[in-house]
N, C-alpha and C positions, 0 to 999 in steps of 0.2 A: 439279676434282671437282664443283663446283657446276654447271658447264656440262654435264658428263656426266649428272648427275642430271636436268637439264632435258630433255636429248635423250631419255633413257629415258622420261620422263613424256609427252613429245610422241608418241613412238612408240606407247606404250600407248593414249593417247587416240585416235590415228589408227586403231588396230586395233578399238577399241570403238565408234567413232563410227557406223559403219553400223547397229549394233544399237540405238543410242540414237535415231537419227533415224526419223521415221515413214516407212512405205513409201507412196510416192505413188500407186502403182497397185493398192493393196489393194482387193479387191472389197467393195463395200458390202453389208450385209445387206439382205434384202428387207424393206421396211416393211410392217407390217400395215395393213389398211384404216383402222383407227382412228388409227394414227400419221400416215398420209397425210392423213386428214381433219383432224386437229389442226393439222398444219403448214400445209396449204393454206388452211383456213378462217381460221386466225389471221392469216396474211399478208394475205388479202383484206379481212378485217374491220378490221384495224388501219389499213390504207391508207384504207378508206372512212371510218372514224370520225375519222381525222385530217383528212380533207377536209370532213366534215360539221360538225365542231365539236360543242360541247355536252358534257354529262356523261352518259355512257351506261354502264349495267351490263347484263350478259346472262348467262343460264344456259340451257343446252340439255341435255336428257336423253332418250336413247332408252330406252323402257321395256323392250324385250326383252333388250337387251344390257347395259344399265346404262351405256353410253357417255355421257360428259359433256364439255361444253365450257363454260368459264366466263371471263367478263371482269368482275372486281371484283364477283362475284355475291353476296358476303356483306355488302357495304357497305349499311348501313341507309339507306333513302330513304322519302320520304313515299308512303304506300300509295295515297292517294286511294281511289277506288271498288274497287280490287282487293281491299280488305279484305272486300268483300261475298262473295267466293268462299268463303273458309273458313267464314263464317257460314252460308251456304246449305248447304254440305257438312255442317256440324255439325247443322243442323236435320233434314236428310234422314237422317242416320245415327241421330239420336234417334228419328225416325219409324220407321225400319227395326227399331229395338230396342223398338218399342211404348212408348216413353217420352213421345211427343208425338203428338197427333192432327192430321194435316194438314187435316182438315175442320173443326177448331175455328175459330170466328170471333173475330177481334180487332177492337176498335173504334178507329178513327182519332180521336185526341183532340188538343186544342190543343197540348199540350206535345210532341207528335210532329212538329210542323211543322218543315220544314227546306227551304231553297231549293235551287237547283241542279237536277240531273237528276232525271227522274221524272215521273209523271203523277198520282199521288195528291194532290199539292199543289193540284190544280185542283178536288178534290172537297170536299164539306162535312164538317165535323167531325161525328162520329157515324156516318159510313159504316162498314159492317162488311166485313171481308175475311177469307177463310179463310187459314190459314197457308200452304197450298199456293199460293194466289194471290199472297201477299206474296213468296214465294220466286220465283215466276215473274216478277213485276214487278221485283224487285231484280236479276234476271239479264238479262231482255230489255231493260228500259228503264233499268237502273242506278238504280232508284228509291231515293232517299235516305230517304224516309219509311218505305218498306217495310223497309229495313235497320234503322232505329231501332226500329220496332215488333217486329221479329223478335229483335233483340238484347235488348230489354226482356223479351221472353217467356222467353228461355233464361237470361238473366242475364249481364251483362258479365263478371263474374269467372269464371263457368263457361265462357264463350266463350274467355277468355284461357287458362284451364287446358287447354282442348281443343287450342288451337293449339300450346301447349308440348308437350302429350302426344304429338302426332303428328309433332313435329320442328321446329316453327317456332321460330326464335331471336329474333324481334322481335315479341313479342306485347304491344302497347301499352306499350313501355318508358317509364316515368315518365309514363304517361297519353297518350303521343304515338301518333298513328296512323302507325306506321312499319312497313315490311316490307323485304324484299330480294328480288332475283331468285331467290336460292337458296330462300328461304322459299316464294315463289310456286310454284316447281317442286315443292316438297314437297307443297303442297296439290293441285296438278294431278295429281301421281303418285297421291296418295291417292284422288282422284276417279276416275281412270282404273281403278284396281283395284276400287273400290267399284262402279263401273258395270258391271264384268264379272261381278259376283257378285249384284247386287241391282237390281230393277226401278226402285227409287227413284233409284239412281245413274244409270240410263239416262234417267230423266225429267229429272234435273238437267242432264245433258249435252245433252239435247234443247233445254232453255231457252237454254243457252249458245250453241248453234248458231243460234238464232233472234234473237240480239241485234241491235238496230238500229244498233249502232256497228261498222262493218266497213271502216274506212279504214286499218287498220293491218296486223296479221298476215294476215288473209284477202286483203287487196289484194296482198300480196307473194307469196302462195301460192294461186294461182287453180286451180280445178278439183279441189280437195281439201276434204273436209269438215273444218271447224275449229270446235271449241267453245272460246270464249275470253271473257275478261272484261277490259274496259279500265278505267282509272282516270285521271282528268285533273283538273288545276287550272290552267286557262288563264292566270289572272292571275299564277300563280307559275311559269309555263313548265314545267309537269310533265305528262307523258303516259306512261302505262305500259300494258302489255298482257301478259297471261298466257294462253297457248293450248295446247290439246291438238290436235295435227295428226294426223288419221286417215289417214295414209299407209299403205302396205302394212306399213311398220315404224313404228308410231305413236311420236310423241315429244312432249315438252313443251318449250315455248320461252317464256321470260320476258324481256322487254326493258323497261327503265326508263330514261326520259330526263328531263333538265331542262336549263335554259339554252338551249332551242331554242324558236322561235316555235310557236304552236299548229298551224299548217299544216305547218311543216317537220318537227316532231316526228313527225307521222303518216307523212309520206313516209319519214323515216329508219327508223322501225320497219318499215314495209312493205319497204323496200330491204334491211334487215338480215335480215328473214324470208326474202326471196327468195334472198339469198346463202347463208344457213344451209341452206335447203332444197336448193339446188343441190348443195352438198357432202354433205348427208345422203344424197341419192340416189346420188351417186358412191360414198360409203362402203359402201352396201349392194349394190353390184355385186360380190358375193362369189362366188368359185369354189373357194377352198381354206380349210382351217382347220388350226390347230395347237393341240393340247390343252394347257390350262393345268395339268391334273391328270389322274389316271385318270378317264376320261369314260365314263359309262354310255350304252349304246345301247338304245333302247326300240323295241318294234314299233309303237307308236302314240305320237303326240306329247302324252303326258300325264305330267307329272313324277312323280306319286305312283302311277303304274301299277306293280303288283307284278311283273309279268313283264318280263324284260329279255333281250335277245339276248346281251349280253356287255359288254365295255368296251374302250376304246381306251387304249393306254399313254400315259403322260404325256410330253409333248414331241414326239409324233409328228404328222405332217401327212397330211391326206387331202383328196380332192376331194369337194365336195358336189354333189348333183344338183338341189336346189331349196331356196328360202328359204320356210319355213313359219311366219312370224310369230316366235314365241319360240323356234323350232326350226330346225335345218338338217336337211334330208333327205340321207341318204347311202346309196349302194348297198352293202348289207351282204351280200356273197356271193350276189347274185341276188335279194335281198329289199330292201324299203325299211326302213331303220332311221332313228331320229331321235335327235339329240343336242341338248342344251340349249345355247342360244347363249352363256349366261354361263360355260360351262365351256371355251370355246375362244377363241382369237384368230382373227380373220377376215382373209383376204388376197384381193386381186383377182388377184395374180400368184402363181405357185407359189413357196413359201418354200424348197423343196428340189427337186432333180431326181429323176427316177425314176418319175414318174407315167406310166401307160400311156394312150394315146388310144383311145377307143372301148371296146369290151368284148371279153373273151375268150369263146370259145364255151363254152356250158354242156355239159359232157360227163358230168354226173352230179351227185348230191347226197350229202353226208356229214352225219352227225349226231354231235355231240360226246357221247362216253360219259360224260365227267365235265368238270370245269373244265379247259379245254384252251387251251394257248398257240399263237398263230400267229406264226411267225418270219419274219424278212426274207430268210432263205436256207434251203435244204434241208439243214440241219446242226444238230446239237445245240447248237453254240455260237452259233447265230443270235440276233440281237437281237429281243426281244419287241415286236411291233407292236400286238398286241391279244390279247384272250382271248375264247373262246367259253364261254358258260355251258352246263351240262349240258342236253342235249336240243335245243340250237340247231343248225339245219341250214343249210348254205351249199352253193352249187354249186362244182364243181371243174372245172378245165380239163384237167389232166394229172397223171401220176404220175412224180415224179422221184426215183428210188431208193426210199427208204422214206417219201417225203413227197408229199402231194397239193398241187398248186398251185392257189391260189384268188385271187380279186380282191375286195378290200374298199376302197371309197373310192378306186378307181383306183390302189391300191398292190398289188403282187404279194406274197402271203404264202404260207407253207408250214406245213402241219399234218401231224404224223406219222400215218401210216396206222393205227397201233395205238391212237391216241387217239380215233379216230372210227369210226363205223360207216357203211359205204357203203349207201345206200338205193336201192331199186328206182326207176327212172325210165325214160322212153323211150330215154334214151341208153345204158342198160346193155344190153350184147349177150351177156353170158355169166353163167353161174351155176354154183355148186358144190352138189352134193347133200349135205345135212347130216344126213338121216335115213335109216337103213337101210330099204330097201323102200319108198321114196317112190313114190307112185302116178304113173303116166302114164295120162291119161284122154282120151277123146274126148267131144265134146259132142253129144248128140242134138238133134233139132229142137225138142223140148219143153224144152230147157235143162238137162236132167239130164246130169251127168258120169258116164260109164261107164268103168270101169278097163280099160285095154289091157294093162298090165303093170307092172313094177317097175324101180326104178333102184338101183344100188349106191352106198352112201355114199362120198363122196370123189371121185366122178367129176365131170368138168367138161364142160359142154355149151354149145351156142349156143342162143339163143332168137330167134324171129322178131319178137316185139313184146311189149309189156306188155299184160296182159289183166286188169286189176283185181287180184283176189287170186291170179291165176295167171300163170305164164310160158307164153306161147304158143310151141310148138315144132313142128318138122316131123318126121313119121315117114313115110317114103316120100312119097306124095302126100296124106297125111292131116294135117290140123291137129290137134295134140294139146296137152294142158295139164298142167302140173306146178304143184302148190300152192306158193306162195312160202314158206309156213311150213316147208316141208321142204328149203329151199335158202337160199343166201346169194348176193347179187350179187357179181360180180367186175368191177373196172374194166377189166382186160385179162386175156387168157389165151392160152395156146398150145394150140390145138385139135389133138388127135392125129387124123391122117387126116381133114382137113376134107372134107365131102361135096361142096361146090360146088353146081352147078345142073344136073347131068346128068339127062336125062329117064329116066322109068321104062321098063324093058324088058318088064315083066310083073307079074303079081300072084300072091300066095301066100295060101292059106287054111290056117291052122295048126290041125291036128287034135290036136296035143299042145302042152303048155307048152314053150316054146323058150327056151334060154339065148341071150343076146346076147353075142358075143365082140368084143373090140377087134381081134383078129387071127384069121385063119382057121387056128387052131392046135388048138383043142380043149382047151387047157390051162385048168384052173379059175381060174388067176390072171388070165386074160384076160377073165373074165366081168364085164360091166359092168351087166347088167340081165337082165330076162326078159320074154317075151311070154306073155300068157294064151292058153289054148286058144280056138280059134274066131276068132282075129283074122285080118282080111284085110289083108295088107301088100304094097305094091308093092316091087319090087326093081330095082336098077340093072343088074346083070349076074350071070351064073353063073360061078363060078370052081371047077372040079372039082366037089366035092360041097357047095360053099358058095354061099350067096346073099348078095350084097353089097347093103346097104340104107342109105338115108339115115336115120340115127337121131339126132335132135336135133342135126343139123349135123355128125355124124361118119359116116364110112364104117365100118359094122360088119358082122358076119357071123353068120348062123345056119346050122345044119346042114340038110341036105336034109329037109324036113318030110314028113309022112306022105302028104300029097296036094298036087297042084299044079294050078292052073287054067290 
């Protein structure tokens, strides 16, 4: 009995085993650009740091996306002169709020003296400096005395409270001058945003770009503007740098080192900066995005702009056409639309299949009558790809049953024809008369439109081209015009008795008002319009007592008029 039970258990396990084991050939999901960045940068940096030795912390943040990379970045370390950055930022923000006057002069006194970096130490006590000049000297020359004078002016406790308020976690803990890579990035991020809003922020960035200490981050990232602040204590083997790298996609990078020689620490920071920048550029070679949530599409790249084209559905992927700083540009049905980078995941390779290459021909434009869904197939049970807000227009390629086919972000989408209004454009070749007695006119040389006759409501005709507020049409050899307000465009139509391009055989002068018939029958049901008296009309041929005429792209018929030329 026992052996039988064992055999049954083995058989059950054998049957279940394939489902329990991993599938070796399972297709891996496409990694986002950020995931690739994290993996590849982590691998290269860890190998480099193992080789370089020392104690290193690092924090990277791209401003537009919020992408971050960290290595022990919250670990408190000696700040050295990097503490001067948040102080200078605090002073400039106070000045922007009119709480401090940058032109106020402070006096250099004996108790301000401090050795180390700077140039004020060479001057006489009693020398006066404006607050602006002290900010400049503390950034360009890392002047210790300028820092002490500025901190005294604003108050050390106020300075500490400011650092904590804006997100610093290490603001003179137990009186020690400590910070972290993460804190330094908080200050750099604050400065970056401040400089985009206020001229004093731009001034501070300008000082940081002119610093005399450029053997670290700037040496590793050449040819790109960098605003940065170093901090060093050579005897303690400490060298730090916090920088804003003004790449096409700006980012902050903080690197803090110790237990490395003075010269080696600078080389290590420069090398790390170079490695980070290489992967940063690779990360931003983006061609596709996947929405994190329902993502708004704007006509211009301004986040608080009230007008919006529509929205992309959560979890859907689209191709982008350009990188615009904090935004991605996307082709939104023949227009340029903009989506906020923080709302999407970025990819260098397509995360899904189904993208079209190139663009589909623009065969017309439609405008959403109300909030309108665009589906992934021409059927009511199609999955929603995106939505159009009321009044948004997109170009269309074709009509598939009851659905127009459109392209947005290189994805094919379908919108129901009843949910949108077809607009007049050069691509529209047909129209339907919507007003009984719509005028057909010709245009005199002085620009005045003169009525030639009328059209019957519900009739469908061809037009030769778009003419502003009018449809240009052909009557015999005459160019005529029908007001668009009396018609509606048609994407496609079956023209009854199309006229073609046969030459005129002669000309008629109409002494009476003439009905226009779709057939040479004389039946009132076949009347599709009228000619006014006195009109001169060319005809194609004579059929019994009827004259065949090219009338807005259709072969039509009028009875024998009172006189003939």
